[in-house]
C-alpha positions as CSV (number, residue, x, y, z in Angstrom):
1,X,16.4,8.2,5.3
2,X,14.3,5.5,3.4
3,X,14.0,7.9,0.7
4,X,17.5,8.6,0.4
5,X,18.6,4.7,0.2
6,X,15.6,3.5,-2.1
7,X,15.6,6.6,-4.9
8,X,18.2,5.1,-6.8
9,X,16.5,1.6,-7.1
10,X,12.9,3.4,-7.7
11,X,14.4,5.8,-10.3
12,X,16.1,3.0,-12.3
13,X,12.9,0.8,-11.9
14,X,10.8,3.6,-13.2
15,X,13.2,4.5,-16.0
16,X,13.1,0.7,-17.2
17,X,9.3,0.4,-17.3
18,X,9.0,4.0,-19.1
19,X,11.3,3.3,-22.0
20,X,9.2,3.7,-25.2
21,X,6.3,5.7,-23.5
22,X,5.2,9.1,-24.2
23,X,5.5,11.8,-21.7
24,X,1.9,11.9,-21.1
25,X,1.7,8.0,-20.2
26,X,4.8,8.5,-18.1
27,X,3.1,11.1,-16.1
28,X,0.0,9.3,-15.8
29,X,1.8,6.3,-14.7
30,X,3.9,7.5,-12.3
31,X,2.1,10.3,-10.8
32,X,-1.6,10.4,-11.3
33,X,-2.1,6.6,-10.9
34,X,-0.1,6.2,-7.3
35,X,-1.7,9.5,-5.9
36,X,-5.4,8.1,-6.9
37,X,-4.5,4.7,-5.4
38,X,-3.2,6.4,-2.1
39,X,-6.3,8.4,-1.9
40,X,-8.4,5.3,-2.0
41,X,-6.2,3.4,0.2
42,X,-6.3,6.1,2.9
43,X,-10.1,6.7,2.3
44,X,-11.0,3.1,2.8
45,X,-8.5,2.1,5.8
46,X,-8.9,5.4,7.4
47,X,-12.8,5.2,7.1
48,X,-12.8,2.0,8.6
49,X,-10.2,2.6,11.4
50,X,-12.4,5.6,12.4
51,X,-15.4,3.4,12.5
52,X,-13.6,0.7,14.6
53,X,-12.5,3.4,17.0
54,X,-16.0,5.0,17.4
55,X,-17.6,1.7,17.9
56,X,-15.1,0.6,20.6
57,X,-15.5,4.1,22.2
58,X,-19.3,3.7,22.4
59,X,-18.9,0.2,24.1
60,X,-16.3,1.8,26.5
61,X,-13.4,-0.2,25.1
62,X,-10.0,1.1,24.5
63,X,-8.2,0.0,21.1
64,X,-4.6,-1.6,22.0
65,X,-1.6,-0.3,19.9
66,X,-1.5,-2.8,17.1
67,X,1.2,-2.8,14.6
68,X,0.3,-2.1,11.0
69,X,0.5,-5.6,9.7
70,X,-1.8,-6.8,12.6
71,X,-4.3,-3.8,12.3
72,X,-4.6,-4.8,8.6
73,X,-5.2,-8.4,9.0
74,X,-8.0,-7.5,11.8
75,X,-9.5,-5.1,9.2
76,X,-9.5,-7.8,6.6
77,X,-11.1,-10.4,9.3
78,X,-13.7,-7.8,9.9
79,X,-14.6,-7.4,6.2
80,X,-14.7,-11.3,6.1
81,X,-11.9,-11.4,3.5
82,X,-10.3,-15.0,4.6
83,X,-8.2,-17.5,3.4
84,X,-7.0,-16.9,-0.1
85,X,-8.1,-13.2,-0.2
86,X,-6.2,-12.3,2.8
87,X,-3.0,-14.4,1.8
88,X,-2.9,-12.7,-1.7
89,X,-3.3,-9.5,0.0
90,X,-0.3,-10.0,2.5
91,X,1.7,-11.4,-0.5
92,X,1.1,-8.6,-2.6
93,X,2.1,-6.3,0.3
94,X,5.5,-7.9,0.6
95,X,6.1,-8.8,-3.0
96,X,5.4,-5.3,-4.4
97,X,9.0,-3.8,-3.6
98,X,10.6,-6.9,-5.0
99,X,11.3,-5.5,-8.4
100,X,12.8,-2.5,-6.9
101,X,15.1,-4.5,-5.1
102,X,16.4,-6.3,-7.9
103,X,19.4,-5.0,-10.2
104,X,17.9,-2.9,-13.2
105,X,20.0,-2.9,-16.0
106,X,19.4,0.0,-18.3
């Protein structure tokens, strides 16, 4: 249902930022770049999560059920990304959908 609810906003946003670009630039910007970013994101966080699970299992510990925000902040802490780095990451995570929430006039 999320996709159905947000598709008009996302479509209008992509149309607004794609005005004046070639089809090749549009395809790279709206399809290729997000796929590569998602692949990188899943690789880094998935690999880190598997490493954490294996380390916990080897010590006889069980990982609790954290929600996504807690898990992300714990990973950032383990990577020693603190203070400004973690704050900017969380801000970016919550601010990214903001342009899509605004009214886009075509």
